[in-house]
C-alpha positions in Angstrom: 10.2 -41.4 1.9 8.1 -44.3 3.0 4.0 -44.7 2.4 3.6 -44.3 5.9 0.8 -41.1 6.5 2.8 -40.4 9.3 6.2 -40.0 7.9 4.6 -38.2 5.2 2.9 -36.0 7.2 6.4 -35.0 9.4 8.0 -35.1 5.7 5.3 -32.3 4.7 5.7 -30.4 7.7 10.1 -30.3 7.6 9.4 -29.3 4.0 6.7 -26.5 4.8 9.4 -25.3 7.7 12.0 -25.0 4.6 9.7 -23.1 2.8 8.5 -20.8 5.1 12.4 -20.7 6.1 13.0 -19.4 2.2 10.1 -16.7 2.1 11.4 -15.2 5.7 14.9 -14.5 4.1 13.3 -13.3 1.2 11.0 -10.7 3.9 14.5 -10.3 5.3 16.0 -9.3 1.7 13.1 -7.2 0.9 13.2 -5.1 3.8 17.4 -4.7 3.5 16.5 -3.2 -0.3 14.0 -1.3 1.3 16.6 0.1 4.0 19.0 1.0 1.1 16.5 3.1 -0.5 15.4 4.8 2.5 19.3 5.4 3.1 19.5 6.7 -0.9 16.8 8.8 0.1 18.4 10.1 3.3 21.5 11.1 1.6 19.5 12.9 -1.3 17.6 15.0 0.8 21.0 16.0 2.5 22.9 16.6 -0.4 19.5 18.9 -1.4 19.6 20.5 2.1 23.3 21.5 1.5 22.9 22.8 -2.0 19.8 25.4 -0.5 22.3 26.4 1.4 24.9 27.4 -1.2 21.8 28.9 -3.2 21.0 31.1 0.0 24.6 31.9 0.7 24.6 33.3 -2.7 21.4 35.2 -2.8 22.8 37.3 0.0 26.0 37.6 -1.9 24.3 39.7 -4.3 22.1 41.4 -1.8 25.0 42.6 -0.4 26.7 43.7 -2.9 23.5 45.3 -4.3 23.2 47.6 -1.7 26.9 48.4 -1.7 26.7 49.7 -4.9 23.8 51.5 -4.1 26.0 52.9 -1.5 28.7 53.4 -4.3 26.0 55.6 -6.3 25.6 57.6 -3.4 28.9 58.5 -3.0 29.0 59.6 -6.6 25.8 61.6 -6.6 27.3 63.4 -3.2 30.7 64.0 -4.5 29.7 65.6 -8.0 26.9 67.4 -5.8 29.8 68.6 -4.0 31.1 70.2 -7.1 28.7 72.3 -8.2 28.3 74.0 -4.5 29.1 77.3 -3.5 26.7 77.7 -0.3 28.8 77.1 2.3 26.6 75.6 5.0 25.0 73.5 2.5 28.7 72.3 1.2 29.5 71.2 5.1 25.8 69.2 5.0 26.6 67.4 1.7 30.3 66.7 3.2 28.9 64.9 6.0 26.0 62.8 4.5 29.2 61.9 2.4 31.0 61.1 5.5 27.8 59.4 6.5 28.3 57.1 3.4 31.6 56.5 3.7 31.5 54.7 7.3 28.4 52.7 5.7 30.3 51.1 2.7 33.2 50.4 5.3 30.6 48.4 7.4 29.5 47.1 4.8 33.0 45.8 3.1 33.0 43.8 6.4 29.0 42.5 5.6 29.9 41.2 2.1 33.4 39.9 3.3 31.4 37.7 6.2 28.7 36.8 3.3 31.9 35.6 0.9 33.5 33.5 3.8 29.7 32.0 4.5 29.2 31.0 0.7 33.1 29.2 -0.2 32.0 27.4 3.0 28.9 26.2 2.0 30.2 25.3 -1.6 33.2 23.7 0.1 31.1 21.4 2.4 28.7 21.1 -0.7 31.7 19.9 -3.4 32.3 17.7 -0.4 29.2 15.9 0.7 28.4 15.9 -3.2 31.9 13.5 -3.6 30.6 11.2 -0.8 27.6 11.2 -1.8 28.4 9.6 -5.1 30.5 7.2 -3.4 27.9 5.8 -1.0 25.0 5.5 -3.6 27.7 3.7 -5.5 27.9 1.4 -2.9 24.4 1.2 -1.7 23.4 0.1 -5.5 26.1 -2.6 -5.7 24.4 -3.8 -2.0 21.3 -3.5 -4.1 22.0 -4.7 -7.1 23.4 -8.2 -5.0 20.4 -8.2 -3.3 18.2 -8.2 -6.1 20.1 -11.6 -7.7 19.8 -12.9 -4.3 15.8 -12.2 -4.0 15.7 -13.5 -8.0 17.5 -17.2 -6.7 14.9 -16.9 -3.6 12.1 -16.6 -5.6 12.8 -19.4 -8.0 13.7 -21.3 -4.7 10.1 -20.9 -3.4 8.5 -21.3 -6.6 10.0 -24.9 -7.1 9.1 -25.7 -3.8 5.8 -24.8 -4.5 5.0 -26.9 -7.0 7.3 -29.7 -5.3 4.1 -29.6 -2.5 1.2 -30.8 -3.7 3.4 -34.0 -4.1 4.1 -33.9 -0.5 0.4 -33.8 0.3 -0.1 -36.4 -1.5 -0.9 -39.8 1.2 -1.2 -37.3 4.2 -4.7 -37.5 6.0 -7.2 -34.5 4.2 -8.6 -34.5 8.7 -4.7 -33.8 9.2 -4.3 -31.8 6.2 -7.3 -29.8 7.2 -6.2 -28.8 11.0 -2.3 -28.5 9.6 -3.1 -26.1 7.0 -5.8 -23.7 9.7 -2.7 -24.1 12.7 0.2 -23.2 9.7 -2.0 -19.9 8.9 -1.9 -19.0 12.5 1.7 -20.1 13.9 5.4 -20.9 12.2 5.5 -23.8 14.5 2.1 -25.7 13.5 3.5 -29.1 15.0 5.9 -30.3 17.5 6.7 -33.1 19.4 5.2 -34.3 23.1 7.4 -33.7 25.7 6.7 -35.3 29.1 3.3 -35.8 28.6 2.8 -32.3 27.7 2.9 -29.8 24.2 6.6 -28.9 24.2 5.1 -25.1 22.9 2.6 -24.5 25.7 3.7 -26.6 28.1 -0.2 -28.3 28.3 -0.5 -31.6 29.5 -2.3 -34.3 27.6 -4.3 -36.3 29.0 -3.3 -40.5 29.3 -5.5 -41.2 26.6 -4.3 -38.7 24.5 -0.7 -40.2 24.9 -1.9 -44.0 24.0 -3.5 -42.4 20.9 0.0 -40.3 20.2 1.8 -43.4 20.9 0.1 -45.4 18.6 0.9 -42.8 15.7 -1.8 -41.0 15.9 -2.0 -36.6 15.6 -3.5 -35.1 18.5 -5.0 -31.6 19.3 -3.0 -29.3 22.7 -6.0 -27.9 24.1 -4.8 -24.8 25.3 -2.6 -24.1 22.0 -3.9 -26.0 19.8 -0.7 -27.2 18.0 -1.1 -30.8 16.4 0.8 -33.0 18.6 3.0 -36.3 18.5 5.1 -38.9 20.1 8.5 -38.5 19.4 8.7 -42.2 19.9 6.8 -42.7 17.1 9.8 -41.4 14.5 12.1 -43.1 16.6 10.5 -46.4 15.8 10.0 -45.3 12.8 13.9 -44.6 12.0 14.6 -47.7 13.7 12.8 -49.5 10.8 
C-alpha cells in the first residue's frame, strides 16, 4: 500500500466496505436462524393443537360411553322392576318407559360411533403430524447447525478485520477520518466518486473551486447529502504511477 494519504484513505474505505458486507451477511444469517426458530415454534404449536384435539375427542368418547352406561343401568332397573309388578297399568307404564330407554340407547349408539370415528381420525392425523414434525424439525436443526457454523466463521472474520482496522487508519488525515466516521454511521456508502462534476449519490453539482481541489487529490464534501467525494481521475493517476 502506498503511503499517499488519499490511497490509504481509499484503502480504508474499501476495507470498511468489506467489513460492512460481512456484518450484513452476519445479520442476514442471524435473521435466517431466527426464522428457523420461529418455524419450529409454529410447528410445535400445530402439533400441540392436534394433540389437544385428540384429548378432546377422547374426552367426548368417555362422556358418551358414560352416558350409555347410565342408559344401560336404567334399562336393568326397569327390567327388574317389571319382573316384580302385578299391577297391569303400572306394568304398561314401566314398559313404555323401557321402550323410551331402548330408543335412547339406539340413538346414543350412533353418537358413540361418531365420537369414536372422530377420535380415530384425530389420532391418525396426530400420528401423521408427529412423524412429519420429527422429520421437519430434524431438517430445521440441520439448517440451523450450518447457519450457526457460518455465524462462528463470520464472527472470526469480522474480529480479524476489526483488529486490522487500526493499521488501515494510519496515515489517513485526522480531518478525513473524523468526517468519514460521522458519515459512515449514517449511510452505507459514505465515500463516492464525482461523476460529471456532481455527487454520484444525490446528483448535487460540485462548484468549480471544489472540483479543482478534488482534482488535486483533496476530499470534498457534498453540500446536500454530506458524503465525501473524490475525483476518479486521481485514482487513475495513482494507479498509473
